[in-house]
DSSP file (Angstrom, degrees, kcal/mol; ACC not computed):
  #  RESIDUE AA STRUCTURE BP1 BP2  ACC     N-H-->O    O-->H-N    N-H-->O    O-->H-N    TCO  KAPPA ALPHA  PHI   PSI    X-CA   Y-CA   Z-CA
    1    1 A M              0   0    0      0, 0.0     4,-0.4     0, 0.0     3,-0.4   0.000 360.0 360.0 360.0 -32.4   52.8    2.6   35.6
    2    2 A D    >   +     0   0    0      1,-0.2     3,-1.0     2,-0.2     4,-0.1   0.795 360.0  62.5 -71.2 -24.5   55.9    4.7   36.5
    3    3 A N  G >  S+     0   0    0      1,-0.2     3,-1.4     2,-0.2    -1,-0.2   0.846  97.5  58.8 -66.7 -33.5   54.5    5.3   39.9
    4    4 A L  G 3  S+     0   0    0     -3,-0.4    87,-0.3     1,-0.3    -1,-0.2   0.675  95.8  62.9 -60.1 -21.5   54.8    1.4   40.4
    5    5 A K  G <  S+     0   0    0     -3,-1.0     2,-1.4    -4,-0.4    -1,-0.3   0.369  75.7  96.2 -92.8   5.8   58.6    1.6   39.7
    6    6 A K  S <  S+     0   0    0     -3,-1.4     2,-0.3   104,-0.1    -1,-0.2  -0.275  76.5  67.8 -93.8  57.6   59.0    3.8   42.8
    7    7 A S  S    S-     0   0    0     -2,-1.4     2,-0.1   109,-0.1   107,-0.1  -0.961  98.2 -73.8-153.2 170.2   60.0    0.8   44.9
    8    8 A W        -     0   0    0     -2,-0.3   103,-1.1   105,-0.3     2,-0.3  -0.436  51.6-150.4 -64.0 149.2   62.9   -1.6   45.1
    9    9 A S  E     -A  110   0A   0    101,-0.2     2,-0.4    -2,-0.1   101,-0.2  -0.896  13.3-155.4-120.3 154.8   63.1   -4.2   42.4
   10   10 A V  E     +A  109   0A   0     99,-2.4    99,-2.6    -2,-0.3     2,-0.3  -0.989  19.9 172.9-128.2 134.3   64.2   -7.6   42.0
   11   11 A G  E     -A  108   0A   0     -2,-0.4     2,-0.3    97,-0.3    97,-0.3  -0.934  15.3-166.8-137.4 160.8   65.2   -9.1   38.6
   12   12 A Y  E     -A  107   0A   0     95,-2.2    95,-2.4    -2,-0.3     2,-0.4  -0.990   5.3-166.4-146.6 140.0   66.8  -12.2   37.2
   13   13 A K  E     +A  106   0A   0     -2,-0.3     2,-0.3    93,-0.2    93,-0.2  -0.970  11.7 175.9-129.5 139.2   68.2  -12.9   33.7
   14   14 A M  E     -A  105   0A   0     91,-2.2    91,-2.3    -2,-0.4     2,-0.2  -0.999  34.8-112.6-148.9 144.3   69.1  -16.2   32.2
   15   15 A K  E     -A  104   0A   0     -2,-0.3     2,-0.4    89,-0.2    89,-0.3  -0.495  36.1-155.6 -70.4 142.1   70.3  -17.7   29.0
   16   16 A V  E     -A  103   0A   0     87,-3.2     2,-2.3     2,-0.2    87,-0.6  -0.951  22.0-123.1-127.7 141.4   67.5  -19.9   27.4
   17   17 A D  S    S+     0   0    0     -2,-0.4     2,-0.3    85,-0.1    87,-0.1  -0.427  82.4  83.1 -77.9  66.6   68.1  -22.8   25.0
   18   18 A S  S    S-     0   0    0     -2,-2.3    85,-0.4    85,-0.2     2,-0.2  -0.975  77.6-108.6-156.8 163.6   65.8  -21.2   22.3
   19   19 A N     >  -     0   0    0     -2,-0.3     4,-2.3    83,-0.1     5,-0.2  -0.603  43.2-103.6 -89.8 169.4   65.6  -18.7   19.6
   20   20 A V  H  > S+     0   0    0     -2,-0.2     4,-2.8     2,-0.2     5,-0.2   0.894 117.5  54.7 -59.7 -39.2   63.6  -15.5   20.0
   21   21 A D  H  > S+     0   0    0      1,-0.2     4,-2.8     2,-0.2     5,-0.2   0.968 111.2  43.5 -55.5 -57.2   60.7  -16.7   18.0
   22   22 A D  H  > S+     0   0    0      2,-0.2     4,-1.6     1,-0.2    -1,-0.2   0.884 115.4  48.4 -56.8 -40.1   60.2  -19.8   20.0
   23   23 A L  H  X S+     0   0    0     -4,-2.3     4,-2.3     2,-0.2    -1,-0.2   0.912 112.4  48.3 -59.1 -47.5   60.6  -18.1   23.2
   24   24 A W  H  X S+     0   0    0     -4,-2.8     4,-0.9    -5,-0.2    -2,-0.2   0.874 108.9  54.6 -62.1 -42.1   58.3  -15.3   22.2
   25   25 A N  H  < S+     0   0    0     -4,-2.8     4,-0.3    -5,-0.2    -1,-0.2   0.830 111.2  44.3 -65.5 -33.0   55.7  -17.9   21.1
   26   26 A I  H >< S+     0   0    0     -4,-1.6     3,-0.7    -5,-0.2    -2,-0.2   0.890 112.4  50.2 -82.2 -36.5   55.7  -19.8   24.5
   27   27 A I  H 3< S+     0   0    0     -4,-2.3    -1,-0.2     1,-0.2    -2,-0.2   0.567 114.5  44.4 -83.5  -2.5   55.6  -16.7   26.7
   28   28 A T  T 3< S+     0   0    0     -4,-0.9    -1,-0.2    -5,-0.2    -2,-0.2   0.338  84.5 112.7-116.3   8.3   52.6  -15.1   24.8
   29   29 A K  S X  S-     0   0    0     -3,-0.7     3,-1.5    -4,-0.3     4,-0.2  -0.641  79.5-104.7 -70.3 130.3   50.5  -18.2   24.5
   30   30 A P  T 3  S+     0   0    0      0, 0.0    -1,-0.1     0, 0.0    -2,-0.1  -0.328 106.1   9.2 -54.6 135.2   47.3  -18.0   26.5
   31   31 A G  T >  S+     0   0    0      1,-0.1     3,-1.1     3,-0.0     4,-0.3   0.736  85.1 144.6  68.7  19.5   47.6  -20.2   29.6
   32   32 A H  T X>  +     0   0    0     -3,-1.5     3,-1.6     1,-0.3     4,-1.3   0.791  56.6  69.8 -66.4 -30.0   51.4  -20.7   29.0
   33   33 A L  H 3> S+     0   0    0      1,-0.3     4,-2.1     2,-0.2     7,-0.3   0.739  84.9  67.9 -70.5 -18.4   52.3  -20.7   32.7
   34   34 A E  H <4 S+     0   0    0     -3,-1.1    -1,-0.3     1,-0.2    -2,-0.2   0.810 108.9  38.8 -56.9 -34.4   50.6  -24.0   33.2
   35   35 A M  H <4 S+     0   0    0     -3,-1.6   120,-2.3    -4,-0.3    -2,-0.2   0.773 128.8  25.9 -80.7 -38.4   53.3  -25.5   31.1
   36   36 A V  H  < S+     0   0    0     -4,-1.3   112,-0.2   118,-0.2    -2,-0.2   0.555  95.2  90.5-112.0 -15.8   56.3  -23.5   32.2
   37   37 A H    ><  -     0   0    0     -4,-2.1     3,-1.4    -5,-0.2   104,-0.1  -0.829  55.8-156.5-107.3 116.6   55.8  -22.3   35.8
   38   38 A P  T 3  S+     0   0    0      0, 0.0   120,-2.5     0, 0.0    -1,-0.1   0.616  95.3  40.9 -72.7 -14.4   56.9  -24.7   38.5
   39   39 A F  T 3  S+     0   0    0    118,-0.2    21,-2.0   119,-0.1     2,-0.4   0.248  88.6 115.4-113.7  13.3   54.5  -23.2   41.1
   40   40 A C  E <   +B   59   0A   0     -3,-1.4    19,-0.3    -7,-0.3     3,-0.1  -0.709  30.9 172.0 -89.0 123.4   51.5  -22.8   38.8
   41   41 A K  E    S-     0   0A   0     17,-3.1     2,-0.3    -2,-0.4    18,-0.2   0.793  75.8  -0.5 -93.3 -44.8   48.3  -24.8   39.5
   42   42 A E  E     -B   58   0A   0     16,-2.3    16,-3.0     2,-0.0    -1,-0.4  -0.994  55.3-178.2-144.3 150.5   46.2  -23.0   37.0
   43   43 A N  E     +B   57   0A   0     -2,-0.3    14,-0.2    14,-0.2    -9,-0.2  -0.934  17.8 164.5-146.0 127.9   46.6  -20.1   34.3
   44   44 A Y  E     -B   56   0A   0     12,-1.7    12,-2.7    -2,-0.3     2,-0.2  -0.997  33.1-116.3-149.1 141.1   43.7  -19.1   32.4
   45   45 A P  E     -B   55   0A   0      0, 0.0    10,-0.3     0, 0.0     3,-0.2  -0.455  17.4-177.8 -74.7 141.6   42.9  -16.0   30.1
   46   46 A I  E    S-     0   0A   0      8,-3.6     2,-0.3     1,-0.5     9,-0.2   0.631  88.4  -6.2-102.2 -30.8   40.1  -13.7   31.0
   47   47 A L  E     -B   54   0A   0      7,-2.2     7,-3.4     0, 0.0     2,-0.5  -0.886  66.4-160.6-159.1 131.9   40.9  -11.7   27.7
   48   48 A W        +     0   0    0     -2,-0.3     5,-0.1     5,-0.2     3,-0.1  -0.819  40.2 125.7-121.5  96.7   43.8  -12.3   25.4
   49   49 A D    >   -     0   0    0     -2,-0.5     3,-2.0     1,-0.4    -1,-0.1  -0.443  69.8-101.5-149.0  62.6   44.6   -9.4   23.2
   50   50 A K  G >  S+     0   0    0      1,-0.3     3,-3.0     2,-0.2    -1,-0.4  -0.203 106.4   9.5  44.2-120.9   48.3   -8.3   23.5
   51   51 A A  G 3  S+     0   0    0      1,-0.3    -1,-0.3    21,-0.2    22,-0.0   0.671 133.2  55.0 -64.4 -11.9   48.7   -5.3   25.6
   52   52 A N  G <  S+     0   0    0     -3,-2.0    -1,-0.3    16,-0.1    -2,-0.2   0.324  82.3 127.5 -96.2   8.3   45.1   -5.6   26.6
   53   53 A S    <   -     0   0    0     -3,-3.0    16,-2.6    -5,-0.1     2,-0.3  -0.283  33.6-177.8 -72.4 151.4   45.4   -9.1   27.9
   54   54 A K  E     +BC  47  68A   0     -7,-3.4    -8,-3.6    14,-0.2    -7,-2.2  -0.987   8.0 164.8-149.2 132.4   44.3  -10.2   31.3
   55   55 A D  E     -BC  45  67A   0     12,-2.0    12,-2.9    -2,-0.3     2,-0.4  -0.937  31.6-115.7-147.6 175.3   44.6  -13.6   33.0
   56   56 A V  E     -BC  44  66A   0    -12,-2.7   -12,-1.7    -2,-0.3     2,-0.5  -0.888  18.3-165.5-113.8 137.7   44.4  -15.5   36.3
   57   57 A L  E     -BC  43  65A   0      8,-3.5     8,-3.3    -2,-0.4     2,-0.6  -0.984   3.7-169.5-127.1 121.7   47.4  -17.3   37.9
   58   58 A V  E     -BC  42  64A   0    -16,-3.0   -17,-3.1    -2,-0.5   -16,-2.3  -0.966  15.6-145.7-112.1 125.0   46.6  -19.8   40.7
   59   59 A Y  E >   -B   40   0A   0      4,-2.5     3,-1.7    -2,-0.6   -19,-0.2  -0.305  28.8-101.9 -82.9 165.5   49.6  -21.0   42.6
   60   60 A T  T 3  S+     0   0    0    -21,-2.0   107,-0.2   106,-0.4   -20,-0.1   0.755 122.5  58.1 -65.4 -21.7   50.0  -24.5   44.0
   61   61 A N  T 3  S-     0   0    0    105,-1.7    -1,-0.3   -22,-0.3   106,-0.1   0.500 123.0-104.8 -87.4   1.2   49.2  -23.1   47.5
   62   62 A G  S <  S+     0   0    0     -3,-1.7     2,-0.2     1,-0.3    -2,-0.1   0.310  71.1 146.0 101.5 -10.3   45.9  -21.8   46.3
   63   63 A A        -     0   0    0    103,-0.2    -4,-2.5   102,-0.1     2,-0.6  -0.424  35.8-151.9 -66.9 127.0   46.8  -18.1   46.1
   64   64 A K  E     +C   58   0A   0     -6,-0.2    21,-0.4    -2,-0.2     2,-0.3  -0.907  16.4 178.9-115.4 120.1   45.0  -16.4   43.1
   65   65 A L  E     -C   57   0A   0     -8,-3.3    -8,-3.5    -2,-0.6     2,-0.4  -0.914  22.1-136.9-120.8 152.1   46.4  -13.4   41.3
   66   66 A I  E     -CD  56  83A   0     17,-3.1    17,-1.9    -2,-0.3     2,-0.5  -0.863  14.3-152.6-105.2 135.6   45.2  -11.4   38.3
   67   67 A R  E     -CD  55  82A   0    -12,-2.9   -12,-2.0    -2,-0.4     2,-0.6  -0.962  10.7-172.2-104.5 117.7   47.7  -10.4   35.6
   68   68 A E  E     -CD  54  81A   0     13,-2.7    13,-3.0    -2,-0.5     2,-0.3  -0.968  17.8-139.7-112.4 116.3   46.9   -7.2   33.6
   69   69 A F  E     + D   0  80A   0    -16,-2.6    11,-0.3    -2,-0.6     3,-0.1  -0.575  23.0 176.6 -78.1 134.8   49.2   -6.5   30.7
   70   70 A K  E     +     0   0A   0      9,-3.1     2,-0.3     1,-0.3    10,-0.2   0.761  64.2  16.6-105.3 -38.9   50.2   -2.9   30.2
   71   71 A S  E     - D   0  79A   0      8,-1.3     8,-1.4   -21,-0.1     2,-0.4  -0.964  55.2-165.8-138.4 157.1   52.5   -3.0   27.3
   72   72 A W  E     - D   0  78A   0     -2,-0.3     2,-0.6     6,-0.2     6,-0.2  -0.895   3.7-177.7-151.3 113.8   53.5   -5.5   24.5
   73   73 A N  E >>  - D   0  77A   0      4,-3.0     3,-2.8    -2,-0.4     4,-2.6  -0.932  38.1-114.5-114.0 101.2   56.5   -5.2   22.4
   74   74 A E  T 34 S-     0   0    0     -2,-0.6    -2,-0.0     1,-0.3     4,-0.0  -0.122  93.7 -10.5 -54.2 132.4   56.6   -8.0   19.7
   75   75 A K  T 34 S+     0   0    0      1,-0.1    -1,-0.3   -55,-0.1   -51,-0.1   0.566 129.4  75.3  52.2  25.2   59.4  -10.4   20.3
   76   76 A Q  T <4 S-     0   0    0     -3,-2.8    20,-2.9     1,-0.3     2,-0.3   0.575  99.4 -93.4-120.8 -37.6   60.9   -7.9   22.9
   77   77 A G  E  <  -DE  73  95A   0     -4,-2.6    -4,-3.0    18,-0.3    -1,-0.3  -0.924  28.5-119.4 146.8-179.2   58.8   -8.3   25.9
   78   78 A Y  E     -DE  72  94A   0     16,-1.5    16,-2.6    -2,-0.3     2,-0.4  -0.957  10.9-137.7-152.8 169.7   55.9   -7.0   27.8
   79   79 A S  E     +DE  71  93A   0     -8,-1.4    -9,-3.1    -2,-0.3    -8,-1.3  -0.967  23.1 173.2-132.2 153.4   55.0   -5.5   31.2
   80   80 A L  E     -DE  69  92A   0     12,-2.6    12,-2.7    -2,-0.4     2,-0.4  -0.987  29.8-122.1-152.5 164.2   52.1   -6.3   33.3
   81   81 A E  E     -DE  68  91A   0    -13,-3.0   -13,-2.7    -2,-0.3     2,-0.4  -0.880  30.1-167.3-108.0 143.4   50.7   -5.5   36.8
   82   82 A I  E     +DE  67  90A   0      8,-2.7     8,-2.8    -2,-0.4     2,-0.3  -0.987  25.5 111.9-131.2 141.4   50.0   -8.5   39.1
   83   83 A G  E     -DE  66  89A   0    -17,-1.9   -17,-3.1    -2,-0.4     6,-0.2  -0.959  63.7 -62.1 176.3 175.8   48.1   -8.6   42.3
   84   84 A R  S >  S-     0   0    0      4,-0.5     3,-2.6    -2,-0.3     2,-0.2  -0.330  71.8 -79.5 -70.6 158.3   45.0   -9.9   44.1
   85   85 A K  T 3  S-     0   0    0    -21,-0.4    -1,-0.1     1,-0.3     3,-0.1  -0.414 120.3  -1.5 -63.2 122.0   41.6   -8.8   42.8
   86   86 A N  T 3  S+     0   0    0      1,-0.2    -1,-0.3    -2,-0.2     2,-0.1   0.667 117.1 115.7  72.4  12.8   41.1   -5.2   44.3
   87   87 A G  S <  S-     0   0    0     -3,-2.6    -1,-0.2     1,-0.2     2,-0.1  -0.409  77.8 -71.0-105.1-177.7   44.5   -5.6   46.1
   88   88 A R        -     0   0    0     -2,-0.1    -4,-0.5    -3,-0.1     2,-0.4  -0.457  52.9-135.6 -73.5 150.9   47.9   -3.8   45.7
   89   89 A K  E     -E   83   0A   0     -6,-0.2     2,-0.3    -2,-0.1    -6,-0.2  -0.834   9.9-151.3-112.8 149.0   49.7   -4.4   42.4
   90   90 A S  E     -E   82   0A   0     -8,-2.8    -8,-2.7    -2,-0.4     2,-0.4  -0.859  22.3-125.8-105.1 148.1   53.4   -5.2   41.5
   91   91 A L  E     -EF  81 110A   0     19,-1.9    19,-3.1    -2,-0.3     2,-0.5  -0.839  26.4-170.2 -91.7 132.5   54.8   -4.2   38.3
   92   92 A V  E     -EF  80 109A   0    -12,-2.7   -12,-2.6    -2,-0.4     2,-0.6  -0.981   4.4-165.5-128.5 129.1   56.5   -7.0   36.3
   93   93 A E  E     -EF  79 108A   0     15,-2.7    15,-1.9    -2,-0.5     2,-0.5  -0.957   1.8-164.5-121.8 118.3   58.6   -6.6   33.1
   94   94 A W  E     -EF  78 107A   0    -16,-2.6   -16,-1.5    -2,-0.6     2,-0.4  -0.869  15.2-178.0 -93.7 128.8   59.5   -9.5   30.9
   95   95 A K  E     -EF  77 106A   0     11,-2.9    11,-2.6    -2,-0.5     2,-0.4  -0.988  17.1-159.0-134.6 130.2   62.3   -8.8   28.4
   96   96 A I  E     + F   0 105A   0    -20,-2.9     2,-0.3    -2,-0.4     9,-0.2  -0.880  22.4 166.5-104.7 140.1   64.0  -10.9   25.7
   97   97 A S  E     - F   0 104A   0      7,-1.9     7,-3.0    -2,-0.4     2,-0.4  -0.928  25.6-136.2-139.3 164.1   67.4  -10.0   24.5
   98   98 A T  E     + F   0 103A   0     -2,-0.3     2,-0.3     5,-0.2     5,-0.2  -0.988  17.7 176.2-123.3 138.4   70.3  -11.4   22.4
   99   99 A E  E >  S- F   0 102A   0      3,-2.2     3,-1.3    -2,-0.4    -2,-0.0  -0.963  74.3 -13.5-140.9 127.5   73.9  -11.4   23.2
  100  100 A N  T 3  S-     0   0    0     -2,-0.3     3,-0.1     1,-0.3    -1,-0.1   0.902 128.4 -54.7  48.0  53.0   76.6  -13.0   21.1
  101  101 A Q  T 3  S+     0   0    0      1,-0.2     2,-0.4     0, 0.0    -1,-0.3   0.662 115.4 116.0  57.2  27.7   73.9  -15.0   19.2
  102  102 A K  E <   - F   0  99A   0     -3,-1.3    -3,-2.2   -85,-0.0     2,-0.4  -0.936  61.3-127.6-120.3 144.7   72.4  -16.4   22.5
  103  103 A T  E     -AF  16  98A   0    -87,-0.6   -87,-3.2   -85,-0.4     2,-0.3  -0.761  23.7-169.9-103.0 139.5   68.9  -15.6   23.8
  104  104 A Y  E     -AF  15  97A   0     -7,-3.0    -7,-1.9    -2,-0.4     2,-0.4  -0.907  12.5-155.7-125.6 150.2   68.1  -14.4   27.2
  105  105 A L  E     -AF  14  96A   0    -91,-2.3   -91,-2.2    -2,-0.3     2,-0.4  -0.997  13.1-175.0-126.6 126.9   65.1  -13.8   29.2
  106  106 A S  E     -AF  13  95A   0    -11,-2.6   -11,-2.9    -2,-0.4     2,-0.4  -0.951   6.7-169.5-121.3 139.8   64.9  -11.4   32.0
  107  107 A I  E     -AF  12  94A   0    -95,-2.4   -95,-2.2    -2,-0.4     2,-0.4  -0.999   5.7-174.3-127.5 132.0   62.0  -10.7   34.5
  108  108 A R  E     -AF  11  93A   0    -15,-1.9   -15,-2.7    -2,-0.4     2,-0.5  -0.997   5.1-163.1-127.6 128.2   62.1   -7.7   36.8
  109  109 A V  E     -AF  10  92A   0    -99,-2.6   -99,-2.4    -2,-0.4     2,-0.8  -0.947  10.4-159.3-122.2 128.3   59.4   -7.2   39.5
  110  110 A Y  E     -AF   9  91A   0    -19,-3.1   -19,-1.9    -2,-0.5  -101,-0.2  -0.902  31.4-143.1-102.1 106.9   58.8   -3.8   41.3
  111  111 A T        -     0   0    0   -103,-1.1   -21,-0.1    -2,-0.8  -103,-0.1  -0.316  17.9-137.8 -82.2 152.1   57.1   -5.0   44.3
  112  112 A F    >   +     0   0    0    -24,-0.1     3,-2.4     2,-0.1     4,-0.4   0.724  68.9 121.9 -76.3 -17.8   54.1   -3.3   46.2
  113  113 A F  T 3  S-     0   0    0      1,-0.3  -105,-0.3     2,-0.1    -2,-0.1  -0.245  92.8 -17.9 -49.5 114.8   55.9   -4.2   49.4
  114  114 A M  T >  S+     0   0    0     -2,-0.1     3,-1.9     1,-0.1    -1,-0.3   0.673  90.2 145.3  58.9  20.9   56.7   -1.1   51.5
  115  115 A R  T <   +     0   0    0     -3,-2.4    -2,-0.1     1,-0.3    -1,-0.1   0.894  69.5  53.6 -46.2 -43.5   56.1    1.1   48.3
  116  116 A E  T 3  S+     0   0    0     -4,-0.4    -1,-0.3     2,-0.0     2,-0.2   0.560  98.6  82.2 -80.1  -2.9   54.7    3.9   50.4
  117  117 A R  S <  S-     0   0    0     -3,-1.9     2,-0.0     1,-0.1     0, 0.0  -0.583  92.3 -92.7 -92.3 161.4   57.8    3.9   52.7
  118  118 A S     >  -     0   0    0     -2,-0.2     4,-1.9     1,-0.1     5,-0.1  -0.270  32.8-114.9 -62.8 159.6   61.1    5.7   51.9
  119  119 A L  H  > S+     0   0    0      1,-0.2     4,-1.3     2,-0.2    -1,-0.1   0.862 117.5  56.0 -63.7 -32.7   63.8    3.7   50.2
  120  120 A I  H  4 S+     0   0    0      1,-0.2     4,-0.5     2,-0.2    -1,-0.2   0.908 109.6  42.6 -68.5 -42.1   65.9    4.2   53.4
  121  121 A I  H  4 S+     0   0    0      1,-0.2    -1,-0.2     2,-0.1    -2,-0.2   0.842 117.5  47.9 -69.5 -35.1   63.2    2.6   55.7
  122  122 A S  H  X S+     0   0    0     -4,-1.9     4,-2.5     1,-0.2     5,-0.3   0.586  87.9  88.8 -83.5 -13.8   62.5   -0.2   53.3
  123  123 A F  H  X S+     0   0    0     -4,-1.3     4,-2.6     1,-0.2     5,-0.3   0.929  89.3  43.1 -43.7 -64.1   66.2   -1.2   52.5
  124  124 A L  H  > S+     0   0    0     -4,-0.5     4,-2.7     1,-0.2     5,-0.3   0.937 115.6  45.8 -60.5 -55.8   66.6   -3.7   55.2
  125  125 A P  H  >>S+     0   0    0      0, 0.0     4,-1.9     0, 0.0     5,-1.4   0.862 115.3  48.7 -58.1 -34.5   63.3   -5.5   54.9
  126  126 A H  I  <>S+     0   0    0     -4,-2.5     5,-3.4     3,-0.2    -2,-0.2   0.927 116.5  40.3 -71.5 -39.3   63.6   -5.7   51.1
  127  127 A F  I  <5S+     0   0    0     -4,-2.6    -1,-0.2    -5,-0.3    -3,-0.2   0.859 121.4  43.2 -82.0 -30.1   67.2   -7.0   51.1
  128  128 A I  I  <5S+     0   0    0     -4,-2.7    -1,-0.2    -5,-0.3    -2,-0.2   0.874 134.4   7.3 -79.4 -39.7   66.6   -9.4   54.0
  129  129 A F  I  X5S+     0   0    0     -4,-1.9     4,-1.0    -5,-0.3     5,-0.2   0.813 128.9  39.4-114.2 -49.6   63.3  -10.9   53.1
  130  130 A I  I  ><S+     0   0    0     -5,-1.4     4,-2.9     2,-0.2     5,-0.3   0.936 110.0  54.5 -75.3 -47.7   61.9   -9.8   49.6
  131  131 A Y  H  ><S+     0   0    0     -5,-3.4     4,-2.2     1,-0.2     5,-0.2   0.902 109.3  42.4 -65.0 -46.1   65.0  -10.0   47.6
  132  132 A P  H  > S+     0   0    0      0, 0.0     4,-1.4     0, 0.0    -1,-0.2   0.871 119.5  43.1 -67.5 -36.6   66.2  -13.5   48.3
  133  133 A N  H  X S+     0   0    0     -4,-1.0     4,-1.9     2,-0.2    -2,-0.2   0.902 116.7  46.9 -73.7 -40.9   62.8  -15.1   48.0
  134  134 A L  H  X S+     0   0    0     -4,-2.9     4,-2.7    -5,-0.2     5,-0.2   0.888 111.0  51.1 -61.6 -41.1   61.8  -13.1   45.0
  135  135 A R  H  X S+     0   0    0     -4,-2.2     4,-1.8    -5,-0.3    -1,-0.2   0.858 110.7  49.5 -67.6 -37.5   65.1  -13.8   43.2
  136  136 A K  H  X S+     0   0    0     -4,-1.4     4,-1.6     2,-0.2    -1,-0.2   0.870 110.0  52.5 -64.0 -38.7   64.7  -17.6   43.9
  137  137 A Y  H  X S+     0   0    0     -4,-1.9     4,-2.0     2,-0.2     3,-0.3   0.961 112.3  44.3 -63.5 -54.7   61.1  -17.4   42.5
  138  138 A L  H  X S+     0   0    0     -4,-2.7     4,-2.4     1,-0.2     5,-0.3   0.830 109.0  55.1 -62.6 -33.1   62.3  -15.7   39.3
  139  139 A K  H  X S+     0   0    0     -4,-1.8     4,-1.8     1,-0.2    -1,-0.2   0.831 110.4  47.0 -72.5 -28.3   65.1  -18.0   38.8
  140  140 A S  H  X S+     0   0    0     -4,-1.6     4,-1.7    -3,-0.3    -2,-0.2   0.826 111.0  51.5 -77.3 -31.6   62.7  -20.9   39.0
  141  141 A V  H  X S+     0   0    0     -4,-2.0     4,-1.9     2,-0.2    -2,-0.2   0.965 114.8  41.0 -68.2 -50.7   60.2  -19.4   36.6
  142  142 A I  H  X S+     0   0    0     -4,-2.4     4,-2.9     1,-0.2     5,-0.2   0.941 114.1  53.8 -63.7 -43.4   62.8  -18.7   33.9
  143  143 A G  H  X S+     0   0    0     -4,-1.8     4,-2.5    -5,-0.3    -1,-0.2   0.897 107.1  52.1 -55.7 -38.1   64.3  -22.0   34.6
  144  144 A G  H  X S+     0   0    0     -4,-1.7     4,-3.2     2,-0.2    -2,-0.2   0.923 107.7  51.8 -56.8 -48.4   60.8  -23.6   34.0
  145  145 A I  H  X S+     0   0    0     -4,-1.9     4,-2.3     2,-0.2    -2,-0.2   0.939 111.4  46.2 -49.0 -57.9   60.6  -21.8   30.8
  146  146 A N  H  X S+     0   0    0     -4,-2.9     4,-2.3     2,-0.2     5,-0.3   0.896 110.8  53.5 -56.8 -43.1   64.0  -23.2   29.7
  147  147 A Y  H  X S+     0   0    0     -4,-2.5     4,-2.5    -5,-0.2     5,-0.4   0.941 110.8  46.0 -52.6 -51.3   63.0  -26.7   30.9
  148  148 A Y  H  X S+     0   0    0     -4,-3.2     4,-2.5     1,-0.2     5,-0.2   0.912 112.7  50.9 -64.8 -38.6   59.8  -26.6   28.8
  149  149 A L  H  < S+     0   0    0     -4,-2.3    -1,-0.2     1,-0.2    -2,-0.2   0.889 118.2  37.9 -64.5 -40.0   61.9  -25.2   25.7
  150  150 A K  H  < S+     0   0    0     -4,-2.3    -1,-0.2    -5,-0.2    -2,-0.2   0.753 127.8  31.1 -89.6 -24.3   64.4  -28.0   25.9
  151  151 A N  H  < S-     0   0    0     -4,-2.5    -2,-0.2    -5,-0.3    -3,-0.2   0.707  87.6-140.2-102.2 -21.7   62.2  -31.0   27.0
  152  152 A K  S  < S+     0   0    0     -4,-2.5     2,-0.3    -5,-0.4    -4,-0.1   0.826  70.5  96.9  59.6  36.5   58.9  -30.0   25.2
  153  153 A K  S    S-     0   0    0     -6,-0.3    -1,-0.3    -5,-0.2    -2,-0.2  -0.978  86.2 -76.9-147.2 156.7   56.9  -31.2   28.2
  154  154 A R        -     0   0    0     -2,-0.3  -118,-0.2     1,-0.1  -119,-0.1  -0.228  48.9-112.6 -48.9 139.8   55.4  -29.5   31.3
  155  155 A V        -     0   0    0   -120,-2.3    -1,-0.1     1,-0.1     3,-0.1  -0.697  37.5-109.6 -77.6 131.4   57.8  -28.5   34.0
  156  156 A P    >   -     0   0    0      0, 0.0     3,-1.2     0, 0.0     4,-0.2  -0.176  41.0 -93.0 -57.9 153.8   57.2  -30.6   37.2
  157  157 A R  T 3  S+     0   0    0      1,-0.3  -118,-0.2     2,-0.1     4,-0.1  -0.370 109.2   3.2 -65.3 146.9   55.7  -28.8   40.1
  158  158 A N  T >  S+     0   0    0   -120,-2.5     3,-1.4     1,-0.1    -1,-0.3   0.812  84.2 157.7  35.8  44.9   58.4  -27.4   42.5
  159  159 A Y  T <  S+     0   0    0     -3,-1.2    -2,-0.1     1,-0.3    -1,-0.1   0.882  73.8  38.5 -57.6 -42.9   61.1  -28.8   40.1
  160  160 A F  T 3  S-     0   0    0      1,-0.4    -1,-0.3    -4,-0.2     2,-0.1   0.191 136.4 -68.1 -97.5  18.1   63.7  -26.5   41.3
  161  161 A G    <   -     0   0    0     -3,-1.4    -1,-0.4    -4,-0.1    -3,-0.1  -0.269  62.8 -72.5 111.5 156.9   62.6  -26.7   45.0
  162  162 A S        -     0   0    0     -2,-0.1     2,-0.4    -3,-0.1  -123,-0.1  -0.307  42.7-135.7 -80.0 171.0   59.5  -25.5   46.9
  163  163 A H     >  -     0   0    0      1,-0.1     4,-2.2  -124,-0.0     3,-0.1  -0.996   8.5-137.2-133.0 132.8   58.9  -21.8   47.6
  164  164 A R  T  4 S+     0   0    0     -2,-0.4    -1,-0.1     1,-0.2    -2,-0.0   0.802 102.8  40.8 -60.5 -32.1   57.7  -20.5   50.9
  165  165 A W  T  4 S+     0   0    0    -32,-0.1    -1,-0.2     1,-0.1  -102,-0.1   0.800 128.8  21.5 -82.6 -29.1   55.3  -18.1   49.2
  166  166 A F  T  4        0   0    0     -3,-0.1  -105,-1.7     1,-0.1  -106,-0.4   0.659 360.0 360.0-117.6 -18.4   53.9  -20.1   46.4
  167  167 A S     <        0   0    0     -4,-2.2    -3,-0.1  -107,-0.2    -1,-0.1   0.394 360.0 360.0 -88.3 360.0   54.2  -23.9   47.0
C-alpha cells in the first residue's frame, strides 16, 4: 500500500453537520454510496467485513470500479484501493476528525495517473488536469454525504454540477 502513495495526491476536507457516530454509520453501511454520492448509479457489496470489505461502484456514466478495503479504524476512517477489475489502482483514505467540537470528513486520493513517472515530469499534468477535476469530485462526494446527513434523503444526481469523468 505504501507504494501506492508514491504519487501526487489530491485531498478535500469539509465540516459535516453530524456527530462522529452518525457519520461513521453512514460511510460504513453497505451500499451507502447510492444514498450519498452525486455521481453514483449503483453501489453494491461483494463482501462486507470491515477491512476485508469489497464493493462495486457504478458511476452515472456507466464506468464500473471495484473498491477493496485495506484498513478499517473504528470511527476514525478507512483506506481502500479503487480501480477497474484487473486495472491500475488508486489509494483512497477516508478520515474522520473533530476540531472545536465540530466533525470533519476528509478524503485523500493517491492516483495511479503517471505513478511510474518522476514527480518532476508528472507535476504539470497533475496540477493542470488531475488536481482540479479530482478536487471538484471529492468536494461533491463529501457535499453529498453532508446533504444526506442534513436532509435524510438521497442526494440528487449531479446535485453539485456534472463531472466530466463520472456524469
